C-alpha positions as CSV (number, residue, x, y, z in Angstrom):
1,R,-134.5,-75.1,-96.9
2,I,-131.6,-75.1,-99.1
3,F,-132.8,-72.1,-101.1
4,G,-133.1,-70.6,-97.8
5,E,-129.4,-71.1,-97.2
6,L,-128.4,-69.8,-100.3
7,Q,-130.0,-66.6,-99.5
8,I,-128.5,-66.3,-96.0
9,A,-124.7,-66.7,-97.8
10,R,-125.9,-64.7,-100.3
11,R,-126.3,-61.7,-97.5
12,I,-123.2,-62.7,-96.0
13,R,-121.3,-62.2,-99.1
14,Q,-122.3,-58.9,-99.6
15,K,-121.4,-57.6,-96.1
16,E,-117.4,-58.0,-96.6
17,I,-116.9,-60.5,-93.4
18,D,-113.3,-60.8,-92.4
19,L,-114.1,-63.4,-89.9
20,A,-117.0,-66.0,-88.5
21,V,-117.2,-67.9,-85.2
22,I,-119.4,-70.3,-85.9
23,F,-121.3,-71.3,-82.7
24,P,-123.5,-74.5,-84.1
25,R,-121.8,-77.4,-84.7
26,S,-124.1,-78.1,-87.9
27,F,-122.9,-78.6,-91.1
28,S,-125.4,-75.8,-92.4
29,S,-124.2,-73.4,-90.3
30,A,-120.4,-73.6,-91.5
31,W,-122.0,-74.2,-95.1
32,M,-123.9,-71.0,-95.1
33,V,-120.9,-69.4,-94.1
34,F,-118.7,-70.7,-96.6
35,L,-120.5,-69.8,-99.3
36,G,-120.6,-66.7,-97.8
37,G,-116.9,-66.2,-98.5
38,I,-115.5,-65.3,-95.2
39,P,-112.1,-66.5,-95.4
40,H,-111.2,-66.7,-91.2
41,R,-114.0,-69.5,-90.0
42,I,-113.5,-70.5,-86.9
43,G,-115.8,-73.7,-85.5
44,Y,-115.4,-77.8,-83.5
45,K,-115.0,-80.6,-85.1
46,G,-117.8,-82.7,-86.6
47,E,-120.6,-83.1,-88.3
48,V,-118.3,-83.7,-91.8
49,R,-117.5,-79.9,-91.8
50,D,-114.3,-80.2,-90.9
51,W,-113.3,-78.5,-94.5
52,L,-115.8,-76.0,-94.3
53,L,-113.7,-74.3,-91.6
54,T,-110.4,-72.9,-91.4
55,E,-109.3,-73.0,-88.0
56,R,-110.9,-76.2,-86.2
57,V,-111.3,-76.8,-82.3
58,D,-111.9,-80.3,-80.3
59,C,-115.3,-80.3,-79.4
60,T,-114.3,-82.7,-76.3
61,T,-116.5,-84.5,-73.6
62,E,-115.2,-82.1,-71.1
63,I,-116.2,-79.1,-73.0
64,L,-119.7,-80.7,-74.1
65,S,-120.0,-81.0,-70.0
66,R,-120.5,-77.8,-69.1
67,H,-122.3,-74.8,-69.3
68,R,-122.9,-73.5,-72.7
69,T,-121.2,-70.2,-72.1
70,Y,-118.0,-72.2,-71.7
71,Y,-118.7,-73.9,-74.4
72,Y,-119.3,-71.0,-76.7
73,L,-116.3,-69.1,-74.6
74,K,-113.8,-71.9,-75.9
75,L,-114.7,-70.7,-79.4
76,I,-113.9,-67.0,-78.8
77,E,-110.5,-67.7,-77.2
78,R,-109.0,-68.5,-80.0
79,L,-109.4,-65.1,-81.0
80,G,-107.1,-64.0,-77.1
81,P,-107.7,-65.0,-74.0
82,C,-110.5,-64.4,-72.3
83,P,-110.9,-63.3,-68.9
84,S,-114.4,-64.8,-66.6
85,L,-117.6,-63.8,-68.3
86,P,-119.9,-62.0,-66.2
87,L,-123.6,-63.3,-66.2
88,P,-125.7,-62.8,-69.1
89,S,-127.9,-59.3,-68.6
90,L,-130.0,-57.6,-71.1
91,S,-130.9,-54.0,-70.5
92,L,-134.0,-52.2,-71.8
93,N,-134.1,-49.1,-72.7
94,G,-136.9,-46.7,-71.7
95,K,-139.1,-46.7,-74.7
96,I,-139.7,-50.7,-74.4
97,Q,-140.2,-50.1,-70.4
98,G,-142.7,-47.6,-71.0
99,W,-144.2,-50.1,-73.2
100,A,-144.5,-52.5,-71.0
101,D,-145.6,-50.5,-68.4
102,S,-148.6,-48.7,-70.3
103,F,-149.2,-52.4,-71.7
104,L,-150.2,-53.6,-68.1
105,S,-151.8,-50.4,-67.4
106,H,-154.3,-51.2,-70.4
107,H,-154.9,-54.7,-68.5
108,G,-155.3,-53.4,-65.1
109,L,-152.1,-55.7,-63.9
110,R,-149.5,-52.6,-63.4
111,D,-149.2,-53.3,-59.7
112,E,-150.4,-57.0,-59.8
113,L,-148.4,-59.7,-58.4
114,L,-147.3,-60.9,-62.1
115,I,-145.9,-64.6,-62.7
116,G,-145.6,-65.8,-66.0
117,L,-146.1,-69.3,-67.5
118,N,-143.7,-70.5,-70.5
119,P,-145.8,-74.0,-71.0
120,G,-143.9,-74.8,-74.7
121,A,-140.9,-75.7,-76.3
122,T,-139.6,-75.3,-79.6
123,Y,-136.9,-78.3,-79.4
124,G,-140.0,-80.5,-78.7
125,D,-142.8,-81.8,-76.7
126,A,-140.5,-84.2,-74.6
127,K,-139.0,-80.7,-73.2
128,C,-142.7,-79.4,-71.7
129,W,-144.7,-80.6,-68.8
130,S,-147.7,-81.4,-68.7
131,P,-150.4,-78.6,-70.2
132,K,-153.1,-79.7,-67.2
133,R,-150.4,-79.1,-64.2
134,F,-149.1,-75.7,-65.6
135,A,-153.1,-74.9,-65.9
136,E,-153.7,-76.0,-62.1
137,L,-150.7,-74.3,-60.7
138,G,-151.6,-71.2,-62.3
139,R,-155.2,-71.4,-60.4
140,R,-153.1,-72.1,-57.3
141,F,-150.9,-68.6,-57.7
142,I,-154.3,-67.2,-58.1
143,K,-156.2,-68.3,-55.3
144,D,-153.3,-68.8,-52.9
145,Y,-151.3,-65.8,-53.9
146,G,-154.0,-63.4,-55.6
147,A,-151.1,-63.0,-58.6
148,S,-152.3,-62.2,-62.3
149,I,-150.7,-65.3,-64.8
150,L,-148.9,-64.1,-68.0
151,I,-148.6,-66.9,-70.3
152,F,-145.7,-66.8,-73.0
153,G,-145.1,-68.4,-76.5
154,S,-144.3,-68.3,-79.4
155,S,-146.7,-67.8,-82.9
156,R,-146.6,-71.8,-83.7
157,P,-149.9,-72.7,-84.4
158,K,-149.6,-75.9,-81.8
159,E,-148.3,-73.8,-79.3
160,K,-150.8,-71.1,-79.8
161,E,-153.5,-73.6,-79.1
162,L,-151.6,-75.3,-76.0
163,N,-151.7,-72.5,-74.4
164,A,-155.0,-70.6,-75.4
165,T,-156.2,-74.6,-73.6
166,I,-154.1,-73.6,-70.4
167,A,-155.1,-70.5,-70.3
168,Q,-159.1,-71.4,-70.5
169,G,-157.8,-74.1,-68.0
170,I,-156.6,-71.3,-65.3
171,G,-159.7,-69.2,-66.4
172,E,-160.5,-65.3,-64.6
173,G,-156.9,-63.6,-64.1
174,C,-154.8,-65.4,-66.5
175,L,-153.8,-63.3,-70.4
176,N,-152.5,-65.6,-73.2
177,L,-149.6,-63.5,-75.1
178,S,-148.9,-66.6,-77.0
179,G,-147.1,-64.6,-80.6
180,E,-148.7,-61.8,-79.0
181,T,-145.2,-59.9,-78.5
182,S,-142.2,-59.0,-80.5
183,L,-138.6,-60.3,-78.5
184,L,-138.1,-57.2,-77.3
185,Q,-141.7,-56.8,-75.7
186,L,-141.5,-60.2,-74.6
187,A,-138.4,-58.9,-72.5
188,A,-139.8,-56.1,-71.0
189,L,-142.8,-58.2,-70.0
190,L,-140.7,-60.8,-67.8
191,R,-138.7,-57.4,-66.5
192,R,-142.0,-56.9,-65.1
193,C,-143.0,-60.1,-64.0
194,H,-141.7,-61.3,-60.4
195,L,-141.2,-64.9,-61.3
196,L,-141.6,-66.9,-64.3
197,V,-142.2,-71.1,-64.4
198,T,-141.4,-72.7,-67.7
199,N,-139.8,-75.4,-69.5
200,D,-136.1,-75.3,-70.5
201,T,-136.5,-72.9,-73.4
202,G,-134.6,-69.3,-74.9
203,T,-137.6,-67.7,-72.8
204,M,-136.2,-69.3,-69.8
205,H,-132.8,-67.5,-70.2
206,V,-134.2,-64.1,-71.3
207,S,-136.1,-63.5,-67.8
208,A,-132.8,-65.0,-66.4
209,A,-131.2,-62.1,-68.3
210,V,-133.9,-59.3,-67.4
211,G,-133.3,-60.0,-64.0
212,T,-136.3,-62.0,-63.3
213,R,-136.2,-64.8,-60.9
214,V,-136.9,-68.3,-62.9
215,V,-138.4,-72.0,-61.9
216,A,-137.2,-73.9,-64.6
217,I,-138.5,-77.7,-65.6
218,F,-135.9,-79.9,-66.7
219,G,-136.5,-83.3,-68.0
220,P,-135.1,-84.8,-70.9
221,T,-132.1,-81.9,-71.5
222,D,-129.1,-81.3,-68.8
223,P,-129.2,-78.4,-66.4
224,R,-125.7,-78.3,-66.1
225,T,-125.1,-77.3,-69.6
226,T,-128.2,-75.0,-70.1
227,S,-129.3,-73.9,-67.1
228,P,-130.1,-70.6,-65.8
229,L,-127.8,-68.3,-64.8
230,G,-127.7,-65.6,-62.0
231,E,-128.9,-66.5,-58.4
232,G,-131.9,-67.1,-57.1
233,H,-133.3,-69.5,-60.1
234,V,-134.4,-72.5,-58.9
235,V,-134.0,-76.3,-61.4
236,I,-136.8,-78.7,-61.0
237,R,-135.6,-82.4,-61.8
238,K,-136.5,-85.8,-61.3
239,E,-133.3,-88.4,-61.5
240,T,-134.5,-90.9,-63.8
241,S,-132.0,-93.8,-65.5
242,C,-132.7,-92.2,-69.3
243,S,-132.2,-89.0,-68.3
244,P,-130.8,-86.5,-70.1
245,C,-131.4,-88.3,-73.1
246,L,-131.7,-84.7,-75.2
247,K,-134.3,-86.2,-77.4
248,R,-137.5,-84.1,-78.9
249,I,-139.9,-86.9,-78.3
250,C,-140.4,-89.4,-75.3
251,P,-140.5,-92.9,-77.1
252,E,-141.1,-94.5,-73.7
253,D,-143.2,-92.8,-70.9
254,H,-142.4,-88.8,-70.4
255,R,-141.3,-90.1,-66.5
256,C,-138.6,-87.4,-66.3
257,M,-141.6,-84.9,-66.6
258,E,-144.5,-87.0,-65.0
259,L,-142.6,-87.3,-62.3
260,I,-142.6,-83.9,-61.2
261,S,-146.0,-82.5,-59.6
262,V,-147.5,-78.8,-59.3
263,L,-146.9,-79.6,-55.4
264,D,-142.4,-79.8,-56.4
265,V,-143.2,-76.0,-58.1
266,I,-144.9,-74.7,-55.1
267,E,-142.9,-75.8,-52.6
268,A,-139.5,-74.7,-54.3
269,V,-140.9,-70.4,-54.1
270,K,-144.0,-71.0,-51.6
271,E,-141.2,-68.9,-49.0
272,W,-140.2,-66.9,-51.3
273,L,-143.6,-66.1,-52.4
274,E,-145.1,-65.6,-49.0
275,K,-142.3,-62.7,-48.1
276,L,-143.1,-61.0,-51.0
277,C,-146.8,-61.1,-50.5
278,K,-146.0,-59.9,-46.7
279,R,-143.8,-57.0,-48.0
280,E,-146.1,-55.4,-51.0
281,Q,-149.1,-55.6,-48.4
282,K,-146.6,-53.5,-45.9
283,K,-146.5,-51.3,-48.8
284,L,-150.2,-50.5,-48.7
285,L,-150.1,-49.6,-45.2
């Protein structure tokens, strides 16, 4: 890890950068920028790294309790007044959108009702909803709405194994893309989906940014700070005494996620999916 940080610092130094706004609050992020020789370094106080910063910002309870976009905005404001930020939006060029269309056509999915599932979470297992429930949910979407399922995930062996098990549990009508797409390809396929059901992950935010409706399942993390931004998204969460704990591994019974049923997810999108299916049927008449 240290060798990798030194390599990054060396690359930074070669760029002759004048100013850095350091969004993470970790020691290592400030350390790499410091070693990179950037003369003006703005970041939040803490993590025994104040001496690595030239401009230190207090990380108050009020800042930490609001959405992360506000958290980052407070750092940028050190460069001057900022207007209200628009919702995150990710534009894709015609080439990558054409790739998505060709990919879906190749798999016979071009004109299908597409629903994405994102069952993993790099942060830790505590964020993950039950694999058996993801599989049951996929089967319900196929049976009740005639949907086709795309499973998204990283190339990490553990996540690929998880998603392979879920895909097997769903059966016919499911395509497992875990570790098979680049970030741009992921965004393009998410844009073609009508819905994404996901844990609290980066993929959740990419989906919202390309304009695809999200059902986000939250347990140990706080939707006040990391929920998907935009209209039409749904956050499903059960109130428990221990949540949000922000732990990577649940030391107890994982009740914050176990209390969320397949029916909870179905009910959250049932009316919208039924309207969507009727609209698609009218197009075929």
